[in-house]
Structure formats: C-alpha cells, structure tokens
LUMVEXDO-629459 format. One line per 3 residues: number of its first residue (from 1); for each residue x, y, z of N, C-alpha, C. Coordinates in steps of 0.001 Angstrom, whole numbers, plus 500000, padded with zeros to 6 digits. Layout:
<donus>
NUM = X Y Z X Y Z X Y Z ~ ...
</donus>
This chain:
<donus>
1 = 507870 536310 519142 507562 536637 517207 506242 535435 517715 ~ 504766 536698 516501 503260 535640 516847 503108 535800 515315 ~ 502901 534686 515709 502199 534114 514337 500676 534492 514590
4 = 500130 534723 513083 499406 535380 512350 498064 535111 511799 ~ 497468 533397 512498 496971 532825 512006 495613 533105 510701 ~ 496378 532525 510076 495535 533181 508128 494309 532136 508139
7 = 493162 531992 508641 492385 530998 507844 491544 531340 506817 ~ 491874 532387 506608 490768 532365 505056 491872 531837 504113 ~ 492867 531541 504531 494371 530601 503961 493224 529155 503697
10 = 492844 528138 504372 492875 527294 505273 491284 527542 503988 ~ 490054 528149 503965 489257 527783 503336 489681 528269 502103 ~ 490407 528685 501782 490763 528924 499543 491582 527634 499464
13 = 492098 527595 500991 493113 526176 499366 492421 525044 499914 ~ 491500 524832 500853 490401 523488 501062 489921 522546 500047 ~ 489491 523577 498955 489221 523193 497643 490612 522549 496759
16 = 491250 523010 496546 492757 522559 496729 493554 520848 496776 ~ 493354 521145 498318 493985 520089 499260 492620 518782 499162 ~ 491499 518690 498941 490316 517469 498513 491058 517655 497192
19 = 491592 518393 496191 491093 517746 494690 492417 516609 495510 ~ 493814 516778 495873 494726 516369 496184 494682 515155 496990 ~ 493919 515553 497937 493220 514083 498604 492679 512800 497506
22 = 491246 513570 496405 491158 512103 495743 492381 511574 494961 ~ 493361 512075 494558 494108 511965 493788 495558 511241 494974 ~ 495261 511093 496340 496231 510595 497011 495356 509171 497733
25 = 493982 509444 497997 493141 508770 497684 493387 506999 496830 ~ 493455 507658 495383 493445 506945 494406 494549 506209 494270 ~ 495944 506960 494533 496512 506054 494886 496938 504542 495488
28 = 496469 505081 496992 496195 504994 497663 495722 503468 497497 ~ 494450 503291 496834 493084 502155 496994 494060 501397 495761 ~ 494121 502047 494532 494870 501024 493774 496156 500278 493782
31 = 496826 501079 494171 498540 500790 494843 498253 498943 495476 ~ 496890 499500 496897 496299 499101 497752 496316 497151 496835 ~ 495466 497298 496239 494678 496527 494924 496341 495581 494247
34 = 497322 495995 493996 498075 496006 492912 499061 494792 494102 ~ 499067 495734 495508 500245 494839 496148 499194 493782 496413 ~ 498192 493926 497003 498003 492254 497728 497313 491181 496691
37 = 497570 491661 495733 497397 490135 494288 499233 490524 493985 ~ 499851 491141 493628 500528 490461 493324 501739 489805 495014 ~ 501309 490292 496277 501733 489791 497037 501339 488458 497367
40 = 500485 488049 496822 499771 486816 496697 500569 485726 496357 ~ 501110 486744 495653 501357 485645 493459 502532 485385 494109 ~ 503341 486683 494745 504879 486036 494342 505177 485199 496417
43 = 504396 485285 497134 504249 484455 498079 504108 482897 497609 ~ 503641 482645 496719 502451 480968 496178 503648 481046 495122 ~ 504125 481502 494670 505457 481408 493808 506676 480941 494635
46 = 506777 481265 495836 507924 481265 496357 508083 479516 496790 ~ 506719 478911 496940 506491 477699 497348 506608 476423 496593 ~ 506820 476900 494950 507290 476576 493858 508269 474919 493942
49 = 508108 474219 493513 509547 473324 493853 510177 473698 493195 ~ 511108 474921 492483 511708 474472 491994 512392 475779 491768 ~ 513839 475595 492224 514771 477059 491884 514738 477966 491030
52 = 514346 477488 489560 514813 479345 488792 513301 479339 488675 ~ 512294 479578 489722 511471 480394 490486 511331 480858 491238 ~ 511601 480076 492332 512019 480575 493891 513026 482097 493695
55 = 514617 481434 493298 515879 482107 494028 515725 483672 492578 ~ 515153 484427 491086 514651 485342 491105 513624 485740 491718 ~ 512713 485228 492692 511485 485931 492952 512394 486552 493931
58 = 512596 485797 495161 513215 485543 496176 514472 486679 495583 ~ 515535 486901 495119 516186 487453 494445 515016 489690 494527 ~ 514506 489081 493383 513546 490676 493093 512678 491534 494777
61 = 512445 490542 495380 511295 490697 496857 512638 491162 497460 ~ 513392 490990 497719 514870 491119 498632 514939 492434 498075 ~ 514861 492922 496274 516048 494261 496130 514916 495457 496373
64 = 513753 494953 496323 512408 496306 496282 512460 496226 498277 ~ 512485 495308 499166 512266 495718 500217 513720 496295 500799 ~ 514947 496268 499999 516571 496739 500516 516917 497966 500019
67 = 515408 498338 498896 515464 500270 498419 514739 501073 498681 ~ 514884 502054 499552 514278 503328 499622 513042 503424 498943 ~ 511844 503220 499571 510431 503499 498359 510443 505279 497504
70 = 511777 505809 497575 511952 507884 497331 513003 507067 496282 ~ 513528 506113 496055 514961 505700 495280 514125 504649 494067 ~ 512743 504091 494249 512396 502873 494035 511381 503600 492038
73 = 510766 505334 493350 510034 505849 492410 510547 506703 491173 ~ 512147 507599 491652 512850 507815 490985 513256 507220 489509 ~ 513863 505859 490006 514003 505005 488591 512881 504781 488391
76 = 511675 504470 488530 510646 503962 487655 510587 505277 486596 ~ 510396 506397 487105 510103 507821 486284 511357 508347 485572 ~ 512122 507599 485404 513038 508143 484629 513197 507373 483933
79 = 512947 505869 483584 512932 504730 482922 511645 504377 481802 ~ 510516 504548 482964 509352 505004 481672 508725 506036 482376 ~ 509397 507598 481323 509071 508470 481128 508004 509073 480229
82 = 507916 508050 479611 506152 508265 478549 505190 507492 479801 ~ 505397 507713 480064 503914 506904 481172 503906 507191 481945 ~ 502196 508428 482358 501597 509030 483322 502489 508741 484560
85 = 502383 510038 484982 503581 509955 486130 502778 508875 488043 ~ 500846 509164 487964 500199 508756 488557 500171 507430 488376 ~ 500547 506535 487315 500115 505341 486785 501305 505215 487638
88 = 503169 504893 487366 503676 505101 487541 504256 505077 489086 ~ 503442 505878 489522 503771 505662 491367 502550 505038 491985 ~ 501633 504515 491728 500398 503166 491676 501190 502262 491901
91 = 502080 501869 490641 502438 500407 490211 503907 500460 491096 ~ 504528 501891 491174 505957 501766 492157 505328 501789 493665 ~ 504242 502210 494768 503382 501669 495837 503308 500813 495266
94 = 502602 499813 494538 501895 498213 494054 503105 497495 494356 ~ 503983 497251 494178 505465 496270 494052 506156 496998 495190 ~ 506728 497454 495656 506798 497643 496633 506551 497494 498467
97 = 504876 497483 498200 504534 496570 498943 504271 495471 498658 ~ 504544 495194 497912 503905 493471 497920 504664 492461 497966 ~ 506022 493631 498249 507418 492741 498092 506944 492424 500086
100 = 506457 493088 500447 506091 493064 502482 505211 491833 502637 ~ 503679 492657 501818 502724 491603 501843 503377 490304 501677 ~ 503662 490066 500366 504141 488535 500188 504638 487780 501392
103 = 505686 488377 501942 506226 487510 503455 504451 487150 504631 ~ 503363 488248 504218 502690 487861 505367 501605 487495 504839 ~ 501660 486761 503529 500957 486312 503530 501704 484660 503323
106 = 502828 484570 503230 503412 483078 503365 503162 483046 504730 ~ 503238 483905 505948 502287 483574 506732 501144 482887 507705 ~ 500788 483018 506792 499145 483113 506504 499251 481836 505654
109 = 499901 481246 505041 499993 480505 504124 500218 479581 505242 ~ 501229 479630 505815 501905 478572 506493 501153 477681 507261 ~ 500447 478836 507981 499111 478444 509138 498881 477859 509398
112 = 498086 478083 508075 497485 476891 507460 497640 475036 508440 ~ 496600 474137 509108 497469 473554 509649 498029 471572 508759 ~ 498512 471584 508693 499187 470684 508204 497981 469149 507571
115 = 497302 469473 508928 495846 468220 508695 495532 468938 506878 ~ 495089 470554 507042 494977 470730 506100 494583 470133 504564 ~ 495726 470445 504549 496791 469484 503443 496933 468163 503158
118 = 497135 466984 503698 496826 466097 504112 495872 465636 503859 ~ 494588 466493 504266 492708 465781 504181 492783 466493 502766 ~ 493363 467080 501862 493650 467143 500744 494048 466170 499230
121 = 494804 465932 500192 495565 465115 499181 494790 463942 499361 ~ 494630 463556 499897 493147 462231 500829 492279 462182 499852 ~ 491694 463871 500037 490196 463519 498730 491316 463754 497337
124 = 492348 463511 496969 492037 463545 495474 491790 464615 494623 ~ 492043 465592 496278 491493 467210 495571 493187 467866 493716 ~ 493073 468299 493264 493671 468631 492260 494371 469750 493268
127 = 495083 470370 492709 496242 471434 493386 495253 472990 493695 ~ 494905 473251 492265 494015 474521 492531 492908 474521 493056 ~ 492495 473721 492552 491321 473247 493760 491481 473240 495778
130 = 492495 472647 495777 493129 473227 497218 493266 474530 497960 ~ 493898 474437 496891 493776 476252 496883 493110 477113 496588 ~ 492285 477465 496188 490671 477632 496221 490134 477628 497169
133 = 489860 476571 496836 488802 476041 498530 488848 476229 499489 ~ 490825 475542 500148 490636 475192 501134 491848 476601 501939 ~ 492674 476412 501021 494175 477289 501263 494119 478786 501730
136 = 493426 479025 500221 493664 481005 500049 492451 481715 500950 ~ 491192 480670 501329 490367 481658 501888 490949 480918 503580 ~ 491505 480243 504411 492425 480687 505419 493054 481440 505541
139 = 494023 481229 503948 495619 482243 504463 494409 483273 504769 ~ 494010 483876 503813 493674 485407 503242 492780 486611 504461 ~ 491842 485061 505489 491208 485191 506021 492758 486345 508014
142 = 493589 485541 507320 494607 485644 508920 495380 487101 508440 ~ 495340 487078 506638 495873 488371 507050 495273 489501 506104 ~ 494114 489694 506226 493565 490821 506056 493749 491821 507674
145 = 493731 491691 508725 494610 492858 509459 495709 493933 509137 ~ 496593 492846 508513 498061 493371 507916 497261 494145 506986 ~ 496970 493357 506309 496521 494381 504441 495904 495506 505013
148 = 495251 495378 505744 494714 497092 506685 495759 497861 507108 ~ 496332 497577 507633 497145 497870 508432 498793 498303 506662 ~ 498966 497799 506370 499874 498376 505328 499335 499103 504081
151 = 497864 499116 503789 497143 500402 503299 496669 501078 503921 ~ 497210 501535 505456 497114 502910 506059 498424 503316 505830 ~ 499695 502351 505962 501045 502926 505705 501272 503428 504469
154 = 500649 503058 503566 500861 503633 502037 500313 504665 502403 ~ 499156 505082 502413 498231 506252 502376 498935 507503 503276 ~ 499434 506798 504154 501081 508071 504908 502121 508248 503612
157 = 502188 507562 503602 503497 507619 502445 503246 508376 500722 ~ 502281 508507 500525 501880 508942 499164 502353 510594 498998 ~ 502620 511056 499963 503631 512287 499569 504276 511934 498786
160 = 505047 511098 498779 506590 510735 498231 506429 510883 496402 ~ 504489 510730 496186 504159 510658 494529 504758 512336 494113 ~ 505088 513260 495184 504984 514737 494309 506855 514606 493578
163 = 507918 513730 494441 509114 514440 493356 508847 513307 491862 ~ 507464 512367 491957 507647 512339 490139 506611 512898 489051 ~ 506140 514807 490125 505242 515061 489512 503783 514718 490226
166 = 503550 514686 491038 502118 513687 491370 501788 514688 491685 ~ 500478 514911 491793 500337 516659 492684 498866 516164 494073 ~ 499504 515254 494304 498263 514713 495618 498549 516022 496655
169 = 498179 515720 497803 497898 516730 498703 498622 517193 499449 ~ 499634 516687 499812 500694 517087 499875 501613 518385 499042 ~ 502182 517631 498118 501935 519419 496861 500896 519832 497102
172 = 499916 519869 497160 499179 520601 496628 499114 522050 497644 ~ 499557 521729 499493 499431 522068 500340 500936 522998 500142 ~ 501651 522385 499744 503393 522897 499027 503485 524078 498092
175 = 502542 523483 497286 502341 524893 496304 501501 526413 496211 ~ 500366 525731 497385 500024 527436 498080 500369 527665 498941 ~ 500957 527059 499221 501590 527719 500803 502448 528594 500751
178 = 503477 527550 499139 504489 528727 498736 503857 529976 497778 ~ 502716 530058 497586 502296 530855 496675 501467 532251 497571 ~ 501340 531632 498313 500450 532456 499444 501329 532853 500959
181 = 502746 532330 500407 503340 531957 502143 502146 532064 503070 ~ 501353 530480 502949 500936 530103 504533 501254 529177 504672 ~ 502727 528832 504324 502751 526694 504569 502441 525994 506354
184 = 502108 526743 506653 501426 526244 508243 499968 525673 508394 ~ 499099 526657 507849 497493 526553 507744 497995 525543 506507 ~ 498780 525595 505353 498010 524658 504075 498713 522939 504809
187 = 500292 522892 505340 500667 522151 505941 500078 521331 507096 ~ 499229 522311 507630 498677 522000 509090 497332 521343 508855 ~ 496845 521723 507629 495065 521054 507357 494960 519751 506327
190 = 496652 519611 505181 497157 518358 505378 497083 517719 505758 ~ 497497 517777 507421 497436 516430 508206 495857 515985 508834 ~ 495787 517434 509567 494306 516950 509961 493531 515974 508787
193 = 493971 516173 507750 492809 515623 506638 493720 513967 506741 ~ 495309 513677 506479 495385 512705 506258 495319 511713 508283 ~ 495008 512870 509621 493838 512324 510389 493053 512029 510477
196 = 492072 512106 509781 490786 512373 509458 490439 510901 508765 ~ 491114 510494 508040 491314 509637 507238 492012 508230 507397 ~ 492585 508182 508742 493571 507532 508263 493356 507019 509339
199 = 493110 507932 510579 492655 507172 512071 491573 506191 512388 ~ 490441 506515 511236 489041 505538 511649 489258 504628 511064 ~ 490339 504749 509960 490488 503252 509338 491179 502326 510118
202 = 492059 502719 511071 492646 502021 512533 492059 501481 513000 ~ 490911 502237 513397 490608 501614 514943 489456 500527 514000 ~ 489055 500530 512676 488405 499352 511646 489263 498560 511695
205 = 490580 498409 511956 491440 497213 511853 491339 496914 512697 ~ 491382 497718 514303 491944 496820 514766 490731 496696 515155 ~ 489122 495996 515027 488489 495892 515461 488199 494569 514498
208 = 488988 494616 513500 488905 493502 512634 489448 491988 513382 ~ 490803 492873 513501 491577 492144 514376 491204 491484 515314 ~ 490004 491961 516205 489530 491837 517404 488193 490091 516933
211 = 487772 490522 515920 486521 490213 515308 486979 488867 514722 ~ 488411 488887 514929 488893 487509 513345 489856 486606 514576 ~ 490088 487102 515671 490779 486450 517263 491730 486417 517064
214 = 492886 488301 516404 494285 487722 516365 494492 488213 517505
</donus>
C-alpha cells in the first residue's frame, strides 16, 4: 500500500503548529522557573532541623515523584476547574519537576565543602548571609546542567497538557490531522519541530557541562 505524502498539509498546518509551539514553549519556560525556585525551597526546607518541616516536605515530595504526571494533571484539573487549563498545566509541571530538582539541589548543596560552612561560622556570618553569599552560588553552579536537562524533558512532556484541553503543538497536530486525514504529515512536522528545538539545547547543555567541569 502506497501512501501519498501531502506537502500541502504540511504547509497549511505549519501556522497552527507554530501557535501550538508557542504555547508549548511558554509552558516549558514558566514550568521550569516554577520547578527551579520551588525545588530549591524544598531542598532548603529539607535541611531545617525539625521533623515538623522535614517530614511533611519529604512526604509530599515522595507522593509527587511516585505518581504519574498524567494523573496529577487530571486530578488538578478536576479540583481547580475554575482556573485556566494552561495555568494548571504550568503549575503541575513545575511542582512535578520541582520534586526531582529538589534532590539535584540537595546534592549540589551537599557538594559544598564542609570547610566553607566552618569558615562561615568562624566569620560569624548569619545563616542568611551564608546561604546567599557562599552556599547557593556554588550549589546552583553545580546543578545548572541538570536543570537544563530537566527543562528539555519537561519540553518533551508538554503533550500531556492536551488531556486538560491545552492546545499545545501535538494537540494542534492531532486536530488538524483528524480534520484533513493527514496524521502522518502533521505528527511528523510536530516531531521535527520538537527535534529542532530540543537538540540544539542539548548541545548547549553539554558544552555547559564541559565548561563547568562536570
């Protein structure tokens, strides 16, 4: 059976897929920002010397990491159905990846030499000053490559947002393909756009890892 490739469908669907790509990119960028900030806060909360903080934080983190992203999206959409779907999607993506990034941050914080902590205490630096001037600059530098890799992973998982009615790029490809019976063309085009966006970013992250000595 021969398949007649429809280049007209590729041309006509490109503007729709571009709109979907912008939604995908927005969800990725904002989701990454949420994950980066929240993951750091979770990692810092895990070092608080009281179980009243560490136990709930650990329980929530394990719950998020132990349940599928798809289930979290549907659950959040059901409970917060008055909120815009894209906002829900960004929040869920951010929280989901924050649970993983918190471990990355924890490793980065643990990698700060003990002598640095001791020097801060010897200089009578306040805990806030210690974190801001000594610990976090070193820890964040250590986790930048991992943060970039998680951002790429989030970018490739944005098609899950379609289950909560967010018309990201793959959803646009599916809708156009269903209307014109050109699934092969639109999904191939969507895949190429994902590749064109994610592969150069992967190369940049690899160079960053080499530059930072990872």
